[in-house]
mmCIF entry with sequence, helices, sheets and N, C-alpha, C, O atoms, coordinates in Angstrom:
data_MODEL
# 
_entry.id   MODEL 
# 
_entity.id                         1 
_entity.type                       polymer 
_entity.pdbx_number_of_molecules   1 
# 
_entity_poly.entity_id                      1 
_entity_poly.type                           'polypeptide(L)' 
_entity_poly.nstd_linkage                   no 
_entity_poly.nstd_monomer                   no 
_entity_poly.pdbx_seq_one_letter_code       MEPKDAIYTRRSVRSYVMEPLDEATLDRIDGWIKDAKRLTDDPFEYD 
_entity_poly.pdbx_seq_one_letter_code_can   MEPKDAIYTRRSVRSYVMEPLDEATLDRIDGWIKDAKRLTDDPFEYD 
_entity_poly.pdbx_strand_id                 A 
# 
loop_
_entity_poly_seq.entity_id 
_entity_poly_seq.num 
_entity_poly_seq.mon_id 
_entity_poly_seq.hetero 
1 1  MET n 
1 2  GLU n 
1 3  PRO n 
1 4  LYS n 
1 5  ASP n 
1 6  ALA n 
1 7  ILE n 
1 8  TYR n 
1 9  THR n 
1 10 ARG n 
1 11 ARG n 
1 12 SER n 
1 13 VAL n 
1 14 ARG n 
1 15 SER n 
1 16 TYR n 
1 17 VAL n 
1 18 MET n 
1 19 GLU n 
1 20 PRO n 
1 21 LEU n 
1 22 ASP n 
1 23 GLU n 
1 24 ALA n 
1 25 THR n 
1 26 LEU n 
1 27 ASP n 
1 28 ARG n 
1 29 ILE n 
1 30 ASP n 
1 31 GLY n 
1 32 TRP n 
1 33 ILE n 
1 34 LYS n 
1 35 ASP n 
1 36 ALA n 
1 37 LYS n 
1 38 ARG n 
1 39 LEU n 
1 40 THR n 
1 41 ASP n 
1 42 ASP n 
1 43 PRO n 
1 44 PHE n 
1 45 GLU n 
1 46 TYR n 
1 47 ASP n 
# 
_struct_asym.id          A 
_struct_asym.entity_id   1 
# 
loop_
_struct_conf.conf_type_id 
_struct_conf.id 
_struct_conf.pdbx_PDB_helix_id 
_struct_conf.beg_label_comp_id 
_struct_conf.beg_label_asym_id 
_struct_conf.beg_label_seq_id 
_struct_conf.pdbx_beg_PDB_ins_code 
_struct_conf.end_label_comp_id 
_struct_conf.end_label_asym_id 
_struct_conf.end_label_seq_id 
_struct_conf.pdbx_end_PDB_ins_code 
_struct_conf.beg_auth_comp_id 
_struct_conf.beg_auth_asym_id 
_struct_conf.beg_auth_seq_id 
_struct_conf.end_auth_comp_id 
_struct_conf.end_auth_asym_id 
_struct_conf.end_auth_seq_id 
_struct_conf.pdbx_PDB_helix_class 
_struct_conf.details 
_struct_conf.pdbx_PDB_helix_length 
HELX_P HELX_P1 AA1 PRO A 3  ? TYR A 8  ? PRO A 3  TYR A 8  1 ? 6  
HELX_P HELX_P2 AA2 GLU A 23 ? ASP A 35 ? GLU A 23 ASP A 35 1 ? 13 
# 
_struct_conf_type.id          HELX_P 
_struct_conf_type.criteria    ? 
_struct_conf_type.reference   ? 
# 
loop_
_atom_site.group_PDB 
_atom_site.id 
_atom_site.type_symbol 
_atom_site.label_atom_id 
_atom_site.label_alt_id 
_atom_site.label_comp_id 
_atom_site.label_asym_id 
_atom_site.label_entity_id 
_atom_site.label_seq_id 
_atom_site.pdbx_PDB_ins_code 
_atom_site.Cartn_x 
_atom_site.Cartn_y 
_atom_site.Cartn_z 
_atom_site.occupancy 
_atom_site.B_iso_or_equiv 
_atom_site.pdbx_formal_charge 
_atom_site.auth_seq_id 
_atom_site.auth_comp_id 
_atom_site.auth_asym_id 
_atom_site.auth_atom_id 
_atom_site.pdbx_PDB_model_num 
ATOM 1   N N  . MET A 1 1  ? -6.526  2.601   24.170 1.00 0.00 ? 1  MET A N  1 
ATOM 2   C CA . MET A 1 1  ? -7.892  3.087   24.187 1.00 0.00 ? 1  MET A CA 1 
ATOM 3   C C  . MET A 1 1  ? -8.470  2.882   25.583 1.00 0.00 ? 1  MET A C  1 
ATOM 4   O O  . MET A 1 1  ? -8.297  1.824   26.189 1.00 0.00 ? 1  MET A O  1 
ATOM 5   N N  . GLU A 1 2  ? -9.144  3.883   26.076 1.00 0.00 ? 2  GLU A N  1 
ATOM 6   C CA . GLU A 1 2  ? -9.815  3.808   27.368 1.00 0.00 ? 2  GLU A CA 1 
ATOM 7   C C  . GLU A 1 2  ? -11.116 3.017   27.224 1.00 0.00 ? 2  GLU A C  1 
ATOM 8   O O  . GLU A 1 2  ? -11.755 3.067   26.173 1.00 0.00 ? 2  GLU A O  1 
ATOM 9   N N  . PRO A 1 3  ? -11.515 2.286   28.276 1.00 0.00 ? 3  PRO A N  1 
ATOM 10  C CA . PRO A 1 3  ? -12.757 1.504   28.195 1.00 0.00 ? 3  PRO A CA 1 
ATOM 11  C C  . PRO A 1 3  ? -13.970 2.336   27.782 1.00 0.00 ? 3  PRO A C  1 
ATOM 12  O O  . PRO A 1 3  ? -14.782 1.877   26.978 1.00 0.00 ? 3  PRO A O  1 
ATOM 13  N N  . LYS A 1 4  ? -14.107 3.546   28.316 1.00 0.00 ? 4  LYS A N  1 
ATOM 14  C CA . LYS A 1 4  ? -15.273 4.363   27.954 1.00 0.00 ? 4  LYS A CA 1 
ATOM 15  C C  . LYS A 1 4  ? -15.241 4.735   26.471 1.00 0.00 ? 4  LYS A C  1 
ATOM 16  O O  . LYS A 1 4  ? -16.295 4.854   25.846 1.00 0.00 ? 4  LYS A O  1 
ATOM 17  N N  . ASP A 1 5  ? -14.049 4.920   25.902 1.00 0.00 ? 5  ASP A N  1 
ATOM 18  C CA . ASP A 1 5  ? -13.950 5.209   24.465 1.00 0.00 ? 5  ASP A CA 1 
ATOM 19  C C  . ASP A 1 5  ? -14.363 3.992   23.645 1.00 0.00 ? 5  ASP A C  1 
ATOM 20  O O  . ASP A 1 5  ? -14.992 4.129   22.595 1.00 0.00 ? 5  ASP A O  1 
ATOM 21  N N  . ALA A 1 6  ? -14.010 2.811   24.122 1.00 0.00 ? 6  ALA A N  1 
ATOM 22  C CA . ALA A 1 6  ? -14.371 1.585   23.417 1.00 0.00 ? 6  ALA A CA 1 
ATOM 23  C C  . ALA A 1 6  ? -15.888 1.388   23.406 1.00 0.00 ? 6  ALA A C  1 
ATOM 24  O O  . ALA A 1 6  ? -16.443 0.892   22.425 1.00 0.00 ? 6  ALA A O  1 
ATOM 25  N N  . ILE A 1 7  ? -16.550 1.772   24.481 1.00 0.00 ? 7  ILE A N  1 
ATOM 26  C CA . ILE A 1 7  ? -18.008 1.629   24.549 1.00 0.00 ? 7  ILE A CA 1 
ATOM 27  C C  . ILE A 1 7  ? -18.674 2.463   23.463 1.00 0.00 ? 7  ILE A C  1 
ATOM 28  O O  . ILE A 1 7  ? -19.599 1.998   22.797 1.00 0.00 ? 7  ILE A O  1 
ATOM 29  N N  . TYR A 1 8  ? -18.210 3.679   23.286 1.00 0.00 ? 8  TYR A N  1 
ATOM 30  C CA . TYR A 1 8  ? -18.846 4.581   22.328 1.00 0.00 ? 8  TYR A CA 1 
ATOM 31  C C  . TYR A 1 8  ? -18.440 4.310   20.881 1.00 0.00 ? 8  TYR A C  1 
ATOM 32  O O  . TYR A 1 8  ? -19.093 4.796   19.957 1.00 0.00 ? 8  TYR A O  1 
ATOM 33  N N  . THR A 1 9  ? -17.384 3.551   20.675 1.00 0.00 ? 9  THR A N  1 
ATOM 34  C CA . THR A 1 9  ? -16.954 3.234   19.307 1.00 0.00 ? 9  THR A CA 1 
ATOM 35  C C  . THR A 1 9  ? -17.104 1.746   19.004 1.00 0.00 ? 9  THR A C  1 
ATOM 36  O O  . THR A 1 9  ? -16.490 1.223   18.075 1.00 0.00 ? 9  THR A O  1 
ATOM 37  N N  . ARG A 1 10 ? -17.922 1.082   19.797 1.00 0.00 ? 10 ARG A N  1 
ATOM 38  C CA . ARG A 1 10 ? -18.103 -0.366  19.659 1.00 0.00 ? 10 ARG A CA 1 
ATOM 39  C C  . ARG A 1 10 ? -18.620 -0.730  18.270 1.00 0.00 ? 10 ARG A C  1 
ATOM 40  O O  . ARG A 1 10 ? -19.482 -0.052  17.712 1.00 0.00 ? 10 ARG A O  1 
ATOM 41  N N  . ARG A 1 11 ? -18.083 -1.798  17.737 1.00 0.00 ? 11 ARG A N  1 
ATOM 42  C CA . ARG A 1 11 ? -18.528 -2.302  16.453 1.00 0.00 ? 11 ARG A CA 1 
ATOM 43  C C  . ARG A 1 11 ? -18.800 -3.789  16.584 1.00 0.00 ? 11 ARG A C  1 
ATOM 44  O O  . ARG A 1 11 ? -18.113 -4.497  17.320 1.00 0.00 ? 11 ARG A O  1 
ATOM 45  N N  . SER A 1 12 ? -19.796 -4.246  15.872 1.00 0.00 ? 12 SER A N  1 
ATOM 46  C CA . SER A 1 12 ? -20.127 -5.663  15.867 1.00 0.00 ? 12 SER A CA 1 
ATOM 47  C C  . SER A 1 12 ? -19.416 -6.311  14.681 1.00 0.00 ? 12 SER A C  1 
ATOM 48  O O  . SER A 1 12 ? -19.564 -5.876  13.539 1.00 0.00 ? 12 SER A O  1 
ATOM 49  N N  . VAL A 1 13 ? -18.647 -7.351  14.969 1.00 0.00 ? 13 VAL A N  1 
ATOM 50  C CA . VAL A 1 13 ? -17.919 -8.048  13.912 1.00 0.00 ? 13 VAL A CA 1 
ATOM 51  C C  . VAL A 1 13 ? -18.285 -9.524  14.006 1.00 0.00 ? 13 VAL A C  1 
ATOM 52  O O  . VAL A 1 13 ? -18.038 -10.189 15.012 1.00 0.00 ? 13 VAL A O  1 
ATOM 53  N N  . ARG A 1 14 ? -18.874 -10.002 12.939 1.00 0.00 ? 14 ARG A N  1 
ATOM 54  C CA . ARG A 1 14 ? -19.275 -11.413 12.919 1.00 0.00 ? 14 ARG A CA 1 
ATOM 55  C C  . ARG A 1 14 ? -18.702 -12.068 11.684 1.00 0.00 ? 14 ARG A C  1 
ATOM 56  O O  . ARG A 1 14 ? -18.707 -11.498 10.594 1.00 0.00 ? 14 ARG A O  1 
ATOM 57  N N  . SER A 1 15 ? -18.223 -13.242 11.871 1.00 0.00 ? 15 SER A N  1 
ATOM 58  C CA . SER A 1 15 ? -17.679 -14.001 10.754 1.00 0.00 ? 15 SER A CA 1 
ATOM 59  C C  . SER A 1 15 ? -18.325 -15.385 10.793 1.00 0.00 ? 15 SER A C  1 
ATOM 60  O O  . SER A 1 15 ? -18.008 -16.204 11.656 1.00 0.00 ? 15 SER A O  1 
ATOM 61  N N  . TYR A 1 16 ? -19.220 -15.633 9.864  1.00 0.00 ? 16 TYR A N  1 
ATOM 62  C CA . TYR A 1 16 ? -19.953 -16.890 9.856  1.00 0.00 ? 16 TYR A CA 1 
ATOM 63  C C  . TYR A 1 16 ? -19.320 -17.883 8.888  1.00 0.00 ? 16 TYR A C  1 
ATOM 64  O O  . TYR A 1 16 ? -18.825 -17.507 7.826  1.00 0.00 ? 16 TYR A O  1 
ATOM 65  N N  . VAL A 1 17 ? -19.344 -19.138 9.268  1.00 0.00 ? 17 VAL A N  1 
ATOM 66  C CA . VAL A 1 17 ? -18.924 -20.214 8.384  1.00 0.00 ? 17 VAL A CA 1 
ATOM 67  C C  . VAL A 1 17 ? -20.209 -20.828 7.840  1.00 0.00 ? 17 VAL A C  1 
ATOM 68  O O  . VAL A 1 17 ? -21.058 -21.268 8.614  1.00 0.00 ? 17 VAL A O  1 
ATOM 69  N N  . MET A 1 18 ? -20.359 -20.861 6.536  1.00 0.00 ? 18 MET A N  1 
ATOM 70  C CA . MET A 1 18 ? -21.613 -21.275 5.930  1.00 0.00 ? 18 MET A CA 1 
ATOM 71  C C  . MET A 1 18 ? -21.721 -22.793 5.744  1.00 0.00 ? 18 MET A C  1 
ATOM 72  O O  . MET A 1 18 ? -22.557 -23.261 4.971  1.00 0.00 ? 18 MET A O  1 
ATOM 73  N N  . GLU A 1 19 ? -20.893 -23.552 6.437  1.00 0.00 ? 19 GLU A N  1 
ATOM 74  C CA . GLU A 1 19 ? -20.956 -25.011 6.358  1.00 0.00 ? 19 GLU A CA 1 
ATOM 75  C C  . GLU A 1 19 ? -21.861 -25.534 7.463  1.00 0.00 ? 19 GLU A C  1 
ATOM 76  O O  . GLU A 1 19 ? -21.808 -25.027 8.583  1.00 0.00 ? 19 GLU A O  1 
ATOM 77  N N  . PRO A 1 20 ? -22.693 -26.539 7.178  1.00 0.00 ? 20 PRO A N  1 
ATOM 78  C CA . PRO A 1 20 ? -23.540 -27.101 8.226  1.00 0.00 ? 20 PRO A CA 1 
ATOM 79  C C  . PRO A 1 20 ? -22.701 -27.794 9.302  1.00 0.00 ? 20 PRO A C  1 
ATOM 80  O O  . PRO A 1 20 ? -21.611 -28.297 9.030  1.00 0.00 ? 20 PRO A O  1 
ATOM 81  N N  . LEU A 1 21 ? -23.227 -27.811 10.521 1.00 0.00 ? 21 LEU A N  1 
ATOM 82  C CA . LEU A 1 21 ? -22.532 -28.493 11.614 1.00 0.00 ? 21 LEU A CA 1 
ATOM 83  C C  . LEU A 1 21 ? -22.646 -29.997 11.440 1.00 0.00 ? 21 LEU A C  1 
ATOM 84  O O  . LEU A 1 21 ? -23.648 -30.504 10.936 1.00 0.00 ? 21 LEU A O  1 
ATOM 85  N N  . ASP A 1 22 ? -21.607 -30.703 11.863 1.00 0.00 ? 22 ASP A N  1 
ATOM 86  C CA . ASP A 1 22 ? -21.645 -32.163 11.762 1.00 0.00 ? 22 ASP A CA 1 
ATOM 87  C C  . ASP A 1 22 ? -22.573 -32.730 12.833 1.00 0.00 ? 22 ASP A C  1 
ATOM 88  O O  . ASP A 1 22 ? -22.899 -32.050 13.805 1.00 0.00 ? 22 ASP A O  1 
ATOM 89  N N  . GLU A 1 23 ? -22.986 -33.956 12.650 1.00 0.00 ? 23 GLU A N  1 
ATOM 90  C CA . GLU A 1 23 ? -23.952 -34.610 13.527 1.00 0.00 ? 23 GLU A CA 1 
ATOM 91  C C  . GLU A 1 23 ? -23.465 -34.689 14.971 1.00 0.00 ? 23 GLU A C  1 
ATOM 92  O O  . GLU A 1 23 ? -24.264 -34.532 15.894 1.00 0.00 ? 23 GLU A O  1 
ATOM 93  N N  . ALA A 1 24 ? -22.176 -34.927 15.185 1.00 0.00 ? 24 ALA A N  1 
ATOM 94  C CA . ALA A 1 24 ? -21.632 -35.017 16.543 1.00 0.00 ? 24 ALA A CA 1 
ATOM 95  C C  . ALA A 1 24 ? -21.762 -33.681 17.274 1.00 0.00 ? 24 ALA A C  1 
ATOM 96  O O  . ALA A 1 24 ? -22.103 -33.656 18.457 1.00 0.00 ? 24 ALA A O  1 
ATOM 97  N N  . THR A 1 25 ? -21.497 -32.586 16.592 1.00 0.00 ? 25 THR A N  1 
ATOM 98  C CA . THR A 1 25 ? -21.621 -31.261 17.196 1.00 0.00 ? 25 THR A CA 1 
ATOM 99  C C  . THR A 1 25 ? -23.072 -30.960 17.523 1.00 0.00 ? 25 THR A C  1 
ATOM 100 O O  . THR A 1 25 ? -23.372 -30.439 18.598 1.00 0.00 ? 25 THR A O  1 
ATOM 101 N N  . LEU A 1 26 ? -23.976 -31.283 16.606 1.00 0.00 ? 26 LEU A N  1 
ATOM 102 C CA . LEU A 1 26 ? -25.401 -31.073 16.854 1.00 0.00 ? 26 LEU A CA 1 
ATOM 103 C C  . LEU A 1 26 ? -25.878 -31.902 18.047 1.00 0.00 ? 26 LEU A C  1 
ATOM 104 O O  . LEU A 1 26 ? -26.702 -31.436 18.834 1.00 0.00 ? 26 LEU A O  1 
ATOM 105 N N  . ASP A 1 27 ? -25.370 -33.118 18.182 1.00 0.00 ? 27 ASP A N  1 
ATOM 106 C CA . ASP A 1 27 ? -25.726 -33.967 19.322 1.00 0.00 ? 27 ASP A CA 1 
ATOM 107 C C  . ASP A 1 27 ? -25.222 -33.374 20.636 1.00 0.00 ? 27 ASP A C  1 
ATOM 108 O O  . ASP A 1 27 ? -25.921 -33.427 21.648 1.00 0.00 ? 27 ASP A O  1 
ATOM 109 N N  . ARG A 1 28 ? -24.014 -32.811 20.626 1.00 0.00 ? 28 ARG A N  1 
ATOM 110 C CA . ARG A 1 28 ? -23.463 -32.172 21.826 1.00 0.00 ? 28 ARG A CA 1 
ATOM 111 C C  . ARG A 1 28 ? -24.303 -30.969 22.231 1.00 0.00 ? 28 ARG A C  1 
ATOM 112 O O  . ARG A 1 28 ? -24.578 -30.776 23.416 1.00 0.00 ? 28 ARG A O  1 
ATOM 113 N N  . ILE A 1 29 ? -24.712 -30.160 21.262 1.00 0.00 ? 29 ILE A N  1 
ATOM 114 C CA . ILE A 1 29 ? -25.553 -28.995 21.548 1.00 0.00 ? 29 ILE A CA 1 
ATOM 115 C C  . ILE A 1 29 ? -26.900 -29.448 22.101 1.00 0.00 ? 29 ILE A C  1 
ATOM 116 O O  . ILE A 1 29 ? -27.394 -28.889 23.080 1.00 0.00 ? 29 ILE A O  1 
ATOM 117 N N  . ASP A 1 30 ? -27.492 -30.460 21.472 1.00 0.00 ? 30 ASP A N  1 
ATOM 118 C CA . ASP A 1 30 ? -28.779 -30.988 21.922 1.00 0.00 ? 30 ASP A CA 1 
ATOM 119 C C  . ASP A 1 30 ? -28.675 -31.515 23.353 1.00 0.00 ? 30 ASP A C  1 
ATOM 120 O O  . ASP A 1 30 ? -29.571 -31.279 24.164 1.00 0.00 ? 30 ASP A O  1 
ATOM 121 N N  . GLY A 1 31 ? -27.607 -32.212 23.667 1.00 0.00 ? 31 GLY A N  1 
ATOM 122 C CA . GLY A 1 31 ? -27.400 -32.724 25.020 1.00 0.00 ? 31 GLY A CA 1 
ATOM 123 C C  . GLY A 1 31 ? -27.246 -31.605 26.032 1.00 0.00 ? 31 GLY A C  1 
ATOM 124 O O  . GLY A 1 31 ? -27.769 -31.694 27.143 1.00 0.00 ? 31 GLY A O  1 
ATOM 125 N N  . TRP A 1 32 ? -26.531 -30.551 25.655 1.00 0.00 ? 32 TRP A N  1 
ATOM 126 C CA . TRP A 1 32 ? -26.348 -29.410 26.545 1.00 0.00 ? 32 TRP A CA 1 
ATOM 127 C C  . TRP A 1 32 ? -27.699 -28.755 26.845 1.00 0.00 ? 32 TRP A C  1 
ATOM 128 O O  . TRP A 1 32 ? -27.982 -28.405 27.991 1.00 0.00 ? 32 TRP A O  1 
ATOM 129 N N  . ILE A 1 33 ? -28.523 -28.594 25.820 1.00 0.00 ? 33 ILE A N  1 
ATOM 130 C CA . ILE A 1 33 ? -29.841 -27.978 26.016 1.00 0.00 ? 33 ILE A CA 1 
ATOM 131 C C  . ILE A 1 33 ? -30.695 -28.839 26.936 1.00 0.00 ? 33 ILE A C  1 
ATOM 132 O O  . ILE A 1 33 ? -31.345 -28.317 27.841 1.00 0.00 ? 33 ILE A O  1 
ATOM 133 N N  . LYS A 1 34 ? -30.703 -30.147 26.716 1.00 0.00 ? 34 LYS A N  1 
ATOM 134 C CA . LYS A 1 34 ? -31.531 -31.036 27.535 1.00 0.00 ? 34 LYS A CA 1 
ATOM 135 C C  . LYS A 1 34 ? -31.048 -31.109 28.980 1.00 0.00 ? 34 LYS A C  1 
ATOM 136 O O  . LYS A 1 34 ? -31.858 -31.311 29.885 1.00 0.00 ? 34 LYS A O  1 
ATOM 137 N N  . ASP A 1 35 ? -29.735 -30.947 29.218 1.00 0.00 ? 35 ASP A N  1 
ATOM 138 C CA . ASP A 1 35 ? -29.180 -31.038 30.567 1.00 0.00 ? 35 ASP A CA 1 
ATOM 139 C C  . ASP A 1 35 ? -29.135 -29.697 31.301 1.00 0.00 ? 35 ASP A C  1 
ATOM 140 O O  . ASP A 1 35 ? -28.826 -29.655 32.492 1.00 0.00 ? 35 ASP A O  1 
ATOM 141 N N  . ALA A 1 36 ? -29.437 -28.608 30.604 1.00 0.00 ? 36 ALA A N  1 
ATOM 142 C CA . ALA A 1 36 ? -29.352 -27.281 31.217 1.00 0.00 ? 36 ALA A CA 1 
ATOM 143 C C  . ALA A 1 36 ? -30.396 -27.132 32.320 1.00 0.00 ? 36 ALA A C  1 
ATOM 144 O O  . ALA A 1 36 ? -31.532 -27.588 32.183 1.00 0.00 ? 36 ALA A O  1 
ATOM 145 N N  . LYS A 1 37 ? -30.000 -26.498 33.397 1.00 0.00 ? 37 LYS A N  1 
ATOM 146 C CA . LYS A 1 37 ? -30.908 -26.273 34.509 1.00 0.00 ? 37 LYS A CA 1 
ATOM 147 C C  . LYS A 1 37 ? -31.924 -25.205 34.105 1.00 0.00 ? 37 LYS A C  1 
ATOM 148 O O  . LYS A 1 37 ? -31.554 -24.111 33.679 1.00 0.00 ? 37 LYS A O  1 
ATOM 149 N N  . ARG A 1 38 ? -33.199 -25.534 34.245 1.00 0.00 ? 38 ARG A N  1 
ATOM 150 C CA . ARG A 1 38 ? -34.269 -24.595 33.910 1.00 0.00 ? 38 ARG A CA 1 
ATOM 151 C C  . ARG A 1 38 ? -34.398 -23.561 35.023 1.00 0.00 ? 38 ARG A C  1 
ATOM 152 O O  . ARG A 1 38 ? -34.411 -23.906 36.204 1.00 0.00 ? 38 ARG A O  1 
ATOM 153 N N  . LEU A 1 39 ? -34.492 -22.293 34.638 1.00 0.00 ? 39 LEU A N  1 
ATOM 154 C CA . LEU A 1 39 ? -34.661 -21.223 35.619 1.00 0.00 ? 39 LEU A CA 1 
ATOM 155 C C  . LEU A 1 39 ? -36.130 -20.904 35.853 1.00 0.00 ? 39 LEU A C  1 
ATOM 156 O O  . LEU A 1 39 ? -36.487 -20.323 36.877 1.00 0.00 ? 39 LEU A O  1 
ATOM 157 N N  . THR A 1 40 ? -36.992 -21.289 34.894 1.00 0.00 ? 40 THR A N  1 
ATOM 158 C CA . THR A 1 40 ? -38.429 -21.087 35.030 1.00 0.00 ? 40 THR A CA 1 
ATOM 159 C C  . THR A 1 40 ? -39.137 -22.327 34.510 1.00 0.00 ? 40 THR A C  1 
ATOM 160 O O  . THR A 1 40 ? -38.515 -23.227 33.945 1.00 0.00 ? 40 THR A O  1 
ATOM 161 N N  . ASP A 1 41 ? -40.435 -22.358 34.710 1.00 0.00 ? 41 ASP A N  1 
ATOM 162 C CA . ASP A 1 41 ? -41.242 -23.452 34.167 1.00 0.00 ? 41 ASP A CA 1 
ATOM 163 C C  . ASP A 1 41 ? -41.862 -23.070 32.827 1.00 0.00 ? 41 ASP A C  1 
ATOM 164 O O  . ASP A 1 41 ? -42.718 -23.791 32.314 1.00 0.00 ? 41 ASP A O  1 
ATOM 165 N N  . ASP A 1 42 ? -41.446 -21.958 32.264 1.00 0.00 ? 42 ASP A N  1 
ATOM 166 C CA . ASP A 1 42 ? -41.987 -21.501 30.989 1.00 0.00 ? 42 ASP A CA 1 
ATOM 167 C C  . ASP A 1 42 ? -41.649 -22.528 29.904 1.00 0.00 ? 42 ASP A C  1 
ATOM 168 O O  . ASP A 1 42 ? -40.530 -23.038 29.852 1.00 0.00 ? 42 ASP A O  1 
ATOM 169 N N  . PRO A 1 43 ? -42.625 -22.827 29.042 1.00 0.00 ? 43 PRO A N  1 
ATOM 170 C CA . PRO A 1 43 ? -42.346 -23.770 27.952 1.00 0.00 ? 43 PRO A CA 1 
ATOM 171 C C  . PRO A 1 43 ? -41.410 -23.121 26.916 1.00 0.00 ? 43 PRO A C  1 
ATOM 172 O O  . PRO A 1 43 ? -41.403 -21.901 26.757 1.00 0.00 ? 43 PRO A O  1 
ATOM 173 N N  . PHE A 1 44 ? -40.637 -23.938 26.229 1.00 0.00 ? 44 PHE A N  1 
ATOM 174 C CA . PHE A 1 44 ? -39.760 -23.412 25.176 1.00 0.00 ? 44 PHE A CA 1 
ATOM 175 C C  . PHE A 1 44 ? -39.583 -24.470 24.103 1.00 0.00 ? 44 PHE A C  1 
ATOM 176 O O  . PHE A 1 44 ? -39.801 -25.660 24.328 1.00 0.00 ? 44 PHE A O  1 
ATOM 177 N N  . GLU A 1 45 ? -39.183 -24.003 22.937 1.00 0.00 ? 45 GLU A N  1 
ATOM 178 C CA . GLU A 1 45 ? -38.886 -24.890 21.795 1.00 0.00 ? 45 GLU A CA 1 
ATOM 179 C C  . GLU A 1 45 ? -37.579 -24.431 21.171 1.00 0.00 ? 45 GLU A C  1 
ATOM 180 O O  . GLU A 1 45 ? -37.173 -23.280 21.331 1.00 0.00 ? 45 GLU A O  1 
ATOM 181 N N  . TYR A 1 46 ? -36.935 -25.324 20.471 1.00 0.00 ? 46 TYR A N  1 
ATOM 182 C CA . TYR A 1 46 ? -35.761 -24.955 19.698 1.00 0.00 ? 46 TYR A CA 1 
ATOM 183 C C  . TYR A 1 46 ? -35.688 -25.834 18.461 1.00 0.00 ? 46 TYR A C  1 
ATOM 184 O O  . TYR A 1 46 ? -36.185 -26.960 18.453 1.00 0.00 ? 46 TYR A O  1 
ATOM 185 N N  . ASP A 1 47 ? -35.067 -25.312 17.424 1.00 0.00 ? 47 ASP A N  1 
ATOM 186 C CA . ASP A 1 47 ? -34.878 -26.032 16.159 1.00 0.00 ? 47 ASP A CA 1 
ATOM 187 C C  . ASP A 1 47 ? -33.407 -26.220 15.888 1.00 0.00 ? 47 ASP A C  1 
ATOM 188 O O  . ASP A 1 47 ? -33.037 -26.805 14.870 1.00 0.00 ? 47 ASP A O  1 
# 
């Protein structure tokens, strides 16, 4: 398949796991968010 053909026939495929994340994974994500370099001074929130 040519790249331009793939663009026009693109499909979104998502496969979700319905299990909650463990505490260690949530802590790693939280740490990544807190350590991320801010590109603006705009306030933000996350849950």
